[in-house]
Biopython code that builds the backbone (N, CA, C, O; Angstrom):
import numpy as np
from Bio.PDB.StructureBuilder import StructureBuilder

atoms = [
    (1, "UNK", "N", (0.936, -0.860, -0.008)),
    (1, "UNK", "CA", (0.038, 0.480, -0.355)),
    (1, "UNK", "C", (0.994, 1.131, -0.147)),
    (1, "UNK", "O", (2.079, 0.655, 0.187)),
    (2, "UNK", "N", (0.794, 2.138, -0.281)),
    (2, "UNK", "CA", (1.103, 3.449, -0.638)),
    (2, "UNK", "C", (0.778, 4.683, -0.240)),
    (2, "UNK", "O", (0.030, 5.498, -0.780)),
    (3, "UNK", "N", (1.418, 4.760, 0.780)),
    (3, "UNK", "CA", (0.708, 6.445, 1.483)),
    (3, "UNK", "C", (1.519, 7.606, 1.622)),
    (3, "UNK", "O", (1.601, 8.539, 2.421)),
    (4, "UNK", "N", (1.962, 7.324, 0.814)),
    (4, "UNK", "CA", (2.393, 9.198, -0.187)),
    (4, "UNK", "C", (1.555, 9.132, -0.497)),
    (4, "UNK", "O", (0.876, 8.185, -0.894)),
    (5, "UNK", "N", (1.252, 11.047, -0.296)),
    (5, "UNK", "CA", (0.151, 11.522, -0.705)),
    (5, "UNK", "C", (0.652, 11.811, -2.321)),
    (5, "UNK", "O", (1.832, 11.799, -2.672)),
    (6, "UNK", "N", (-0.418, 12.052, -3.145)),
    (6, "UNK", "CA", (-0.537, 11.858, -4.813)),
    (6, "UNK", "C", (-0.025, 14.214, -4.559)),
    (6, "UNK", "O", (-0.509, 15.242, -4.087)),
    (7, "UNK", "N", (1.446, 13.609, -5.444)),
    (7, "UNK", "CA", (1.323, 15.914, -4.998)),
    (7, "UNK", "C", (1.565, 16.265, -6.321)),
    (7, "UNK", "O", (2.124, 17.293, -6.702)),
    (8, "UNK", "N", (1.051, 15.224, -7.112)),
    (8, "UNK", "CA", (1.238, 16.121, -8.692)),
    (8, "UNK", "C", (-0.109, 17.078, -9.035)),
    (8, "UNK", "O", (-1.119, 16.375, -9.006)),
    (9, "UNK", "N", (-0.321, 18.091, -9.264)),
    (9, "UNK", "CA", (-1.246, 19.023, -9.600)),
    (9, "UNK", "C", (-1.856, 18.307, -10.589)),
    (9, "UNK", "O", (-1.401, 17.348, -11.212)),
    (10, "UNK", "N", (-2.863, 18.813, -10.685)),
    (10, "UNK", "CA", (-3.825, 18.352, -11.536)),
    (10, "UNK", "C", (-3.448, 18.770, -12.905)),
    (10, "UNK", "O", (-2.324, 19.256, -12.775)),
    (11, "UNK", "N", (-3.866, 18.851, -14.404)),
    (11, "UNK", "CA", (-3.102, 19.587, -15.654)),
    (11, "UNK", "C", (-3.479, 20.560, -15.752)),
    (11, "UNK", "O", (-2.944, 21.349, -16.531)),
    (12, "UNK", "N", (-4.383, 20.847, -15.121)),
    (12, "UNK", "CA", (-5.393, 22.381, -15.461)),
    (12, "UNK", "C", (-4.115, 23.120, -14.851)),
    (12, "UNK", "O", (-3.099, 23.540, -15.405)),
    (13, "UNK", "N", (-4.664, 23.136, -13.045)),
    (13, "UNK", "CA", (-4.087, 23.982, -12.341)),
    (13, "UNK", "C", (-1.980, 23.925, -12.731)),
    (13, "UNK", "O", (-1.281, 24.921, -12.543)),
    (14, "UNK", "N", (-1.543, 22.895, -13.130)),
    (14, "UNK", "CA", (-0.292, 23.340, -13.316)),
    (14, "UNK", "C", (-0.258, 23.612, -15.217)),
    (14, "UNK", "O", (0.907, 23.885, -15.509)),
    (15, "UNK", "N", (-0.749, 23.611, -15.909)),
    (15, "UNK", "CA", (-0.665, 24.700, -16.796)),
    (15, "UNK", "C", (-0.576, 25.990, -16.842)),
    (15, "UNK", "O", (0.228, 26.587, -17.557)),
    (16, "UNK", "N", (-1.945, 26.880, -15.574)),
    (16, "UNK", "CA", (-1.824, 27.467, -15.659)),
    (16, "UNK", "C", (-0.542, 27.901, -14.602)),
    (16, "UNK", "O", (0.007, 29.002, -14.634)),
    (17, "UNK", "N", (-0.314, 27.181, -13.992)),
    (17, "UNK", "CA", (0.917, 28.041, -12.831)),
    (17, "UNK", "C", (2.329, 28.025, -13.788)),
    (17, "UNK", "O", (3.386, 28.536, -13.416)),
    (18, "UNK", "N", (2.175, 27.480, -14.822)),
    (18, "UNK", "CA", (3.855, 27.033, -14.932)),
    (18, "UNK", "C", (4.130, 28.589, -15.590)),
    (18, "UNK", "O", (4.857, 29.406, -15.025)),
    (19, "UNK", "N", (3.296, 28.907, -17.117)),
    (19, "UNK", "CA", (3.328, 29.609, -17.287)),
    (19, "UNK", "C", (3.535, 31.359, -16.313)),
    (19, "UNK", "O", (4.339, 32.290, -16.308)),
    (20, "UNK", "N", (2.604, 31.083, -15.801)),
    (20, "UNK", "CA", (3.130, 32.643, -14.157)),
    (20, "UNK", "C", (4.018, 32.561, -14.030)),
    (20, "UNK", "O", (4.689, 33.551, -14.326)),
    (21, "UNK", "N", (4.864, 31.122, -13.401)),
    (21, "UNK", "CA", (6.161, 31.131, -12.671)),
    (21, "UNK", "C", (7.205, 32.114, -14.175)),
    (21, "UNK", "O", (7.656, 33.256, -14.268)),
    (22, "UNK", "N", (7.193, 31.035, -14.993)),
    (22, "UNK", "CA", (7.695, 31.880, -16.461)),
    (22, "UNK", "C", (8.267, 33.009, -16.642)),
    (22, "UNK", "O", (9.427, 33.405, -16.758)),
    (23, "UNK", "N", (6.852, 33.627, -16.648)),
    (23, "UNK", "CA", (6.912, 34.854, -16.812)),
    (23, "UNK", "C", (7.414, 35.578, -15.907)),
    (23, "UNK", "O", (8.032, 36.588, -16.244)),
    (24, "UNK", "N", (7.298, 35.301, -14.796)),
    (24, "UNK", "CA", (7.935, 36.131, -13.589)),
    (24, "UNK", "C", (9.289, 36.047, -14.417)),
    (24, "UNK", "O", (9.749, 36.840, -15.239)),
    (25, "UNK", "N", (9.817, 34.751, -13.910)),
    (25, "UNK", "CA", (11.605, 34.611, -13.948)),
    (25, "UNK", "C", (11.632, 35.585, -15.074)),
    (25, "UNK", "O", (12.198, 36.673, -14.964)),
    (26, "UNK", "N", (10.914, 35.130, -16.345)),
    (26, "UNK", "CA", (11.462, 35.865, -17.816)),
    (26, "UNK", "C", (11.851, 37.920, -17.330)),
    (26, "UNK", "O", (12.770, 38.629, -17.738)),
    (27, "UNK", "N", (10.675, 38.274, -16.333)),
    (27, "UNK", "CA", (10.581, 39.423, -16.547)),
    (27, "UNK", "C", (11.826, 40.579, -15.098)),
    (27, "UNK", "O", (12.370, 41.683, -15.140)),
    (28, "UNK", "N", (11.711, 39.276, -13.885)),
    (28, "UNK", "CA", (13.409, 39.467, -13.397)),
    (28, "UNK", "C", (14.293, 38.783, -13.858)),
    (28, "UNK", "O", (15.105, 38.508, -12.974)),
    (29, "UNK", "N", (14.478, 38.480, -14.550)),
    (29, "UNK", "CA", (16.048, 38.291, -16.187)),
    (29, "UNK", "C", (16.110, 39.361, -16.535)),
    (29, "UNK", "O", (17.136, 39.973, -16.237)),
    (30, "UNK", "N", (14.929, 40.141, -17.402)),
    (30, "UNK", "CA", (15.334, 41.028, -18.554)),
    (30, "UNK", "C", (15.072, 42.258, -17.829)),
    (30, "UNK", "O", (14.997, 43.311, -18.462)),
    (31, "UNK", "N", (14.885, 42.231, -16.222)),
    (31, "UNK", "CA", (14.856, 44.009, -16.103)),
    (31, "UNK", "C", (16.408, 43.788, -15.289)),
    (31, "UNK", "O", (17.042, 44.825, -15.093)),
    (32, "UNK", "N", (17.069, 42.385, -14.784)),
    (32, "UNK", "CA", (18.303, 42.243, -14.541)),
    (32, "UNK", "C", (19.303, 42.764, -15.567)),
    (32, "UNK", "O", (20.049, 43.723, -15.373)),
    (33, "UNK", "N", (19.248, 42.125, -16.537)),
    (33, "UNK", "CA", (19.703, 42.273, -17.782)),
    (33, "UNK", "C", (19.364, 43.301, -18.304)),
    (33, "UNK", "O", (19.523, 43.118, -19.511)),
    (34, "UNK", "N", (18.988, 44.291, -18.134)),
    (34, "UNK", "CA", (18.336, 46.078, -18.465)),
    (34, "UNK", "C", (19.236, 46.774, -17.232)),
    (34, "UNK", "O", (20.281, 47.291, -17.628)),
    (35, "UNK", "N", (19.010, 46.846, -15.989)),
    (35, "UNK", "CA", (19.955, 47.408, -15.378)),
    (35, "UNK", "C", (20.982, 47.316, -15.082)),
    (35, "UNK", "O", (21.494, 48.246, -14.460)),
    (36, "UNK", "N", (21.910, 45.878, -15.475)),
    (36, "UNK", "CA", (23.631, 45.643, -15.581)),
    (36, "UNK", "C", (23.767, 46.369, -16.780)),
    (36, "UNK", "O", (24.922, 46.601, -17.135)),
    (37, "UNK", "N", (22.610, 46.880, -17.658)),
    (37, "UNK", "CA", (23.580, 46.916, -18.559)),
    (37, "UNK", "C", (24.255, 46.315, -19.563)),
    (37, "UNK", "O", (24.587, 47.088, -20.462)),
    (38, "UNK", "N", (24.488, 45.459, -19.665)),
    (38, "UNK", "CA", (25.116, 44.646, -20.351)),
    (38, "UNK", "C", (26.037, 43.799, -19.715)),
    (38, "UNK", "O", (26.430, 42.885, -20.440)),
    (39, "UNK", "N", (26.521, 43.827, -18.529)),
    (39, "UNK", "CA", (27.651, 43.671, -17.378)),
    (39, "UNK", "C", (27.275, 42.542, -16.640)),
    (39, "UNK", "O", (28.006, 42.158, -15.727)),
    (40, "UNK", "N", (26.007, 41.832, -16.969)),
    (40, "UNK", "CA", (25.783, 40.448, -16.144)),
    (40, "UNK", "C", (26.994, 39.865, -16.438)),
    (40, "UNK", "O", (27.889, 40.274, -17.177)),
    (41, "UNK", "N", (26.899, 38.576, -15.586)),
    (41, "UNK", "CA", (28.460, 37.933, -15.543)),
    (41, "UNK", "C", (27.726, 36.883, -13.875)),
    (41, "UNK", "O", (27.545, 37.307, -12.733)),
    (42, "UNK", "N", (27.431, 35.182, -14.574)),
    (42, "UNK", "CA", (27.687, 34.373, -13.808)),
    (42, "UNK", "C", (26.132, 34.203, -13.394)),
    (42, "UNK", "O", (25.940, 33.552, -12.368)),
    (43, "UNK", "N", (24.920, 34.748, -14.117)),
    (43, "UNK", "CA", (24.069, 34.865, -13.999)),
    (43, "UNK", "C", (23.135, 33.348, -13.271)),
    (43, "UNK", "O", (22.218, 33.111, -12.485)),
    (44, "UNK", "N", (23.734, 32.906, -13.818)),
    (44, "UNK", "CA", (22.728, 30.917, -13.997)),
    (44, "UNK", "C", (22.782, 30.897, -12.659)),
    (44, "UNK", "O", (21.865, 30.521, -11.929)),
    (45, "UNK", "N", (24.116, 31.395, -12.223)),
    (45, "UNK", "CA", (24.751, 30.840, -10.085)),
    (45, "UNK", "C", (23.487, 31.598, -9.724)),
    (45, "UNK", "O", (22.525, 30.831, -9.739)),
    (46, "UNK", "N", (23.183, 32.765, -9.425)),
    (46, "UNK", "CA", (22.392, 34.022, -9.225)),
    (46, "UNK", "C", (21.380, 33.512, -9.346)),
    (46, "UNK", "O", (21.007, 32.676, -8.523)),
    (47, "UNK", "N", (20.826, 33.773, -10.138)),
    (47, "UNK", "CA", (19.015, 32.872, -10.332)),
    (47, "UNK", "C", (19.203, 32.097, -9.345)),
    (47, "UNK", "O", (18.933, 32.557, -8.236)),
    (48, "UNK", "N", (19.550, 31.155, -9.410)),
    (48, "UNK", "CA", (19.614, 29.719, -8.591)),
    (48, "UNK", "C", (19.345, 30.051, -7.282)),
    (48, "UNK", "O", (18.291, 30.252, -6.679)),
    (49, "UNK", "N", (20.516, 30.069, -6.958)),
    (49, "UNK", "CA", (20.959, 30.704, -5.428)),
    (49, "UNK", "C", (19.816, 32.043, -4.907)),
    (49, "UNK", "O", (19.917, 32.254, -3.698)),
    (50, "UNK", "N", (18.887, 32.851, -5.550)),
    (50, "UNK", "CA", (17.967, 33.412, -5.142)),
    (50, "UNK", "C", (16.614, 32.504, -5.325)),
    (50, "UNK", "O", (15.705, 32.570, -4.497)),
    (51, "UNK", "N", (16.559, 31.727, -6.371)),
    (51, "UNK", "CA", (15.472, 31.017, -6.221)),
    (51, "UNK", "C", (14.825, 30.459, -5.360)),
    (51, "UNK", "O", (13.717, 30.653, -4.860)),
    (52, "UNK", "N", (16.011, 29.378, -5.154)),
    (52, "UNK", "CA", (15.930, 28.100, -4.075)),
    (52, "UNK", "C", (16.194, 28.534, -3.041)),
    (52, "UNK", "O", (15.674, 27.662, -2.344)),
    (53, "UNK", "N", (16.641, 29.274, -2.307)),
    (53, "UNK", "CA", (16.573, 29.753, -0.377)),
    (53, "UNK", "C", (14.760, 29.800, -0.283)),
    (53, "UNK", "O", (14.109, 29.121, 0.512)),
    (54, "UNK", "N", (13.978, 31.089, -1.629)),
    (54, "UNK", "CA", (12.633, 31.396, -0.784)),
    (54, "UNK", "C", (11.852, 29.923, -1.420)),
    (54, "UNK", "O", (11.138, 29.363, -0.588)),
    (55, "UNK", "N", (11.921, 29.281, -2.758)),
    (55, "UNK", "CA", (11.686, 27.839, -3.112)),
    (55, "UNK", "C", (11.403, 27.635, -1.362)),
    (55, "UNK", "O", (10.482, 28.167, -0.743)),
    (56, "UNK", "N", (12.527, 26.662, -0.748)),
    (56, "UNK", "CA", (13.247, 25.893, 0.424)),
    (56, "UNK", "C", (11.728, 26.320, 1.030)),
    (56, "UNK", "O", (10.606, 25.813, 1.015)),
    (57, "UNK", "N", (12.419, 27.703, 1.641)),
    (57, "UNK", "CA", (11.671, 27.913, 2.897)),
    (57, "UNK", "C", (9.838, 27.587, 2.434)),
    (57, "UNK", "O", (9.189, 26.802, 3.124)),
    (58, "UNK", "N", (9.190, 28.308, 1.207)),
    (58, "UNK", "CA", (7.316, 28.209, 1.322)),
    (58, "UNK", "C", (7.613, 26.822, 1.408)),
    (58, "UNK", "O", (7.324, 26.308, 2.488)),
    (59, "UNK", "N", (8.259, 25.877, 0.296)),
    (59, "UNK", "CA", (7.612, 24.568, 0.492)),
    (59, "UNK", "C", (7.550, 23.446, 2.599)),
    (59, "UNK", "O", (6.915, 22.634, 3.271)),
    (60, "UNK", "N", (8.666, 24.278, 2.580)),
    (60, "UNK", "CA", (9.245, 23.643, 4.043)),
    (60, "UNK", "C", (8.355, 24.386, 5.194)),
    (60, "UNK", "O", (8.195, 24.026, 6.360)),
    (61, "UNK", "N", (7.833, 25.510, 4.537)),
    (61, "UNK", "CA", (6.118, 25.674, 6.072)),
    (61, "UNK", "C", (4.835, 24.877, 4.883)),
    (61, "UNK", "O", (3.858, 24.466, 5.508)),
    (62, "UNK", "N", (4.785, 24.725, 3.893)),
    (62, "UNK", "CA", (3.603, 24.187, 3.225)),
    (62, "UNK", "C", (3.967, 22.659, 4.225)),
    (62, "UNK", "O", (3.002, 22.143, 4.789)),
    (63, "UNK", "N", (4.738, 22.301, 4.318)),
    (63, "UNK", "CA", (4.934, 20.638, 4.750)),
    (63, "UNK", "C", (5.098, 20.864, 5.772)),
    (63, "UNK", "O", (5.355, 19.839, 6.404)),
    (64, "UNK", "N", (5.088, 22.266, 6.708)),
    (64, "UNK", "CA", (4.432, 21.600, 8.195)),
    (64, "UNK", "C", (5.746, 21.520, 8.495)),
    (64, "UNK", "O", (5.709, 20.588, 9.298)),
    (65, "UNK", "N", (7.408, 21.983, 8.386)),
    (65, "UNK", "CA", (8.179, 21.324, 8.841)),
    (65, "UNK", "C", (8.484, 19.825, 8.227)),
    (65, "UNK", "O", (9.672, 19.514, 8.314)),
    (66, "UNK", "N", (7.666, 18.890, 7.654)),
    (66, "UNK", "CA", (8.238, 17.712, 7.380)),
    (66, "UNK", "C", (9.148, 17.062, 6.671)),
    (66, "UNK", "O", (8.950, 15.870, 6.434)),
    (67, "UNK", "N", (10.172, 17.624, 6.253)),
    (67, "UNK", "CA", (11.307, 16.723, 5.169)),
    (67, "UNK", "C", (11.322, 15.757, 4.509)),
    (67, "UNK", "O", (12.182, 15.571, 3.648)),
    (68, "UNK", "N", (10.135, 14.727, 4.836)),
    (68, "UNK", "CA", (10.007, 13.702, 4.246)),
    (68, "UNK", "C", (8.945, 13.801, 2.972)),
    (68, "UNK", "O", (8.905, 13.157, 1.924)),
    (69, "UNK", "N", (8.068, 14.905, 3.503)),
    (69, "UNK", "CA", (6.886, 15.460, 2.927)),
    (69, "UNK", "C", (7.545, 16.647, 1.753)),
    (69, "UNK", "O", (7.221, 16.624, 0.566)),
    (70, "UNK", "N", (8.473, 17.615, 2.319)),
    (70, "UNK", "CA", (8.559, 18.623, 1.450)),
    (70, "UNK", "C", (9.820, 17.608, 0.205)),
    (70, "UNK", "O", (9.809, 17.544, -1.025)),
    (71, "UNK", "N", (10.505, 17.138, 0.954)),
    (71, "UNK", "CA", (11.188, 16.173, -0.773)),
    (71, "UNK", "C", (10.605, 15.966, -1.406)),
    (71, "UNK", "O", (10.477, 16.445, -2.533)),
    (72, "UNK", "N", (9.726, 14.722, -0.605)),
    (72, "UNK", "CA", (8.789, 14.513, -2.251)),
    (72, "UNK", "C", (8.534, 15.713, -2.955)),
    (72, "UNK", "O", (8.935, 16.009, -4.081)),
    (73, "UNK", "N", (7.400, 16.777, -1.717)),
    (73, "UNK", "CA", (7.588, 17.894, -3.130)),
    (73, "UNK", "C", (7.903, 17.960, -4.612)),
    (73, "UNK", "O", (7.385, 17.906, -5.727)),
    (74, "UNK", "N", (9.452, 18.160, -3.751)),
    (74, "UNK", "CA", (10.931, 18.818, -4.448)),
    (74, "UNK", "C", (11.151, 18.305, -5.866)),
    (74, "UNK", "O", (11.100, 19.027, -6.862)),
    (75, "UNK", "N", (11.431, 16.832, -5.873)),
    (75, "UNK", "CA", (11.215, 15.889, -6.486)),
    (75, "UNK", "C", (13.072, 15.439, -6.242)),
    (75, "UNK", "O", (13.799, 14.948, -7.106)),
    (76, "UNK", "N", (13.485, 15.822, -4.721)),
    (76, "UNK", "CA", (14.380, 15.145, -4.503)),
    (76, "UNK", "C", (14.552, 14.624, -2.667)),
    (76, "UNK", "O", (13.960, 14.845, -1.611)),
    (77, "UNK", "N", (15.784, 13.803, -3.163)),
    (77, "UNK", "CA", (16.151, 12.757, -1.888)),
    (77, "UNK", "C", (16.209, 13.545, -0.628)),
    (77, "UNK", "O", (16.834, 14.589, -0.445)),
    (78, "UNK", "N", (15.450, 12.878, 0.229)),
    (78, "UNK", "CA", (15.685, 13.659, 1.715)),
    (78, "UNK", "C", (17.046, 14.417, 2.988)),
    (78, "UNK", "O", (16.948, 15.066, 4.029)),
    (79, "UNK", "N", (18.251, 13.864, 2.147)),
    (79, "UNK", "CA", (19.310, 13.501, 2.618)),
    (79, "UNK", "C", (20.040, 15.012, 1.691)),
    (79, "UNK", "O", (20.875, 15.678, 2.302)),
    (80, "UNK", "N", (19.732, 15.340, 0.562)),
    (80, "UNK", "CA", (19.583, 16.534, -0.527)),
    (80, "UNK", "C", (19.095, 17.356, 0.068)),
    (80, "UNK", "O", (20.035, 18.089, 0.373)),
    (81, "UNK", "N", (17.823, 17.937, 0.642)),
    (81, "UNK", "CA", (16.502, 18.619, 0.992)),
    (81, "UNK", "C", (17.360, 19.019, 2.374)),
    (81, "UNK", "O", (17.292, 20.218, 2.647)),
    (82, "UNK", "N", (18.287, 18.063, 3.436)),
    (82, "UNK", "CA", (18.740, 18.855, 4.616)),
    (82, "UNK", "C", (19.943, 19.481, 4.912)),
    (82, "UNK", "O", (20.346, 20.043, 5.931)),
    (83, "UNK", "N", (20.629, 19.195, 3.399)),
    (83, "UNK", "CA", (22.110, 19.427, 2.519)),
    (83, "UNK", "C", (21.561, 21.153, 2.505)),
    (83, "UNK", "O", (22.065, 22.018, 3.220)),
    (84, "UNK", "N", (20.671, 21.337, 1.732)),
    (84, "UNK", "CA", (20.229, 22.676, 0.748)),
    (84, "UNK", "C", (19.833, 23.185, 2.250)),
    (84, "UNK", "O", (20.075, 24.390, 2.318)),
    (85, "UNK", "N", (19.455, 22.820, 3.128)),
    (85, "UNK", "CA", (18.804, 23.552, 4.024)),
    (85, "UNK", "C", (19.742, 24.172, 4.471)),
    (85, "UNK", "O", (20.132, 25.288, 4.127)),
    (86, "UNK", "N", (20.282, 23.277, 5.499)),
    (86, "UNK", "CA", (21.377, 23.253, 5.850)),
    (86, "UNK", "C", (22.458, 24.693, 5.223)),
    (86, "UNK", "O", (22.846, 25.647, 5.898)),
    (87, "UNK", "N", (22.658, 24.497, 4.154)),
    (87, "UNK", "CA", (23.617, 25.300, 3.165)),
    (87, "UNK", "C", (23.084, 26.912, 3.074)),
    (87, "UNK", "O", (23.914, 27.821, 3.093)),
    (88, "UNK", "N", (21.618, 27.191, 2.972)),
    (88, "UNK", "CA", (21.041, 28.074, 3.462)),
    (88, "UNK", "C", (20.905, 28.350, 4.622)),
    (88, "UNK", "O", (20.190, 29.352, 4.640)),
    (89, "UNK", "N", (21.181, 28.044, 5.698)),
    (89, "UNK", "CA", (20.429, 28.117, 6.769)),
    (89, "UNK", "C", (18.675, 28.697, 7.139)),
    (89, "UNK", "O", (18.121, 29.706, 7.573)),
    (90, "UNK", "N", (18.279, 27.200, 6.598)),
    (90, "UNK", "CA", (16.821, 27.196, 7.431)),
    (90, "UNK", "C", (16.661, 25.806, 8.059)),
    (90, "UNK", "O", (15.663, 25.543, 8.730)),
]
sb = StructureBuilder()
sb.init_structure("model")
sb.init_model(0)
sb.init_chain("A")
sb.init_seg("    ")
for serial, (resi, resn, name, xyz) in enumerate(atoms, 1):
    if name == "N":
        sb.init_residue(resn, " ", resi, " ")
    sb.init_atom(name, np.array(xyz, "f"), 0.0, 1.0, " ", f" {name:<3s}", serial, name[0])
structure = sb.get_structure()
């Protein structure tokens, strides 16, 4: 018996959320590049660092602090989640 909850969003919800998230990222990157006036460096690492910490915080809050539930929602293993939480001081 599989006791793990089905964490997959419905197709309608997923299709509505993905463009919104993508558009937010696109706008933020466009603005950053504009503000940097062509002097962007290591943008990939910057974006990942800026996104990962709030992502982990929000998912941990949603999971009520349950690392197993949060790891499942993120699609990573619990040890990886613990490492990332420590890295970000969460």
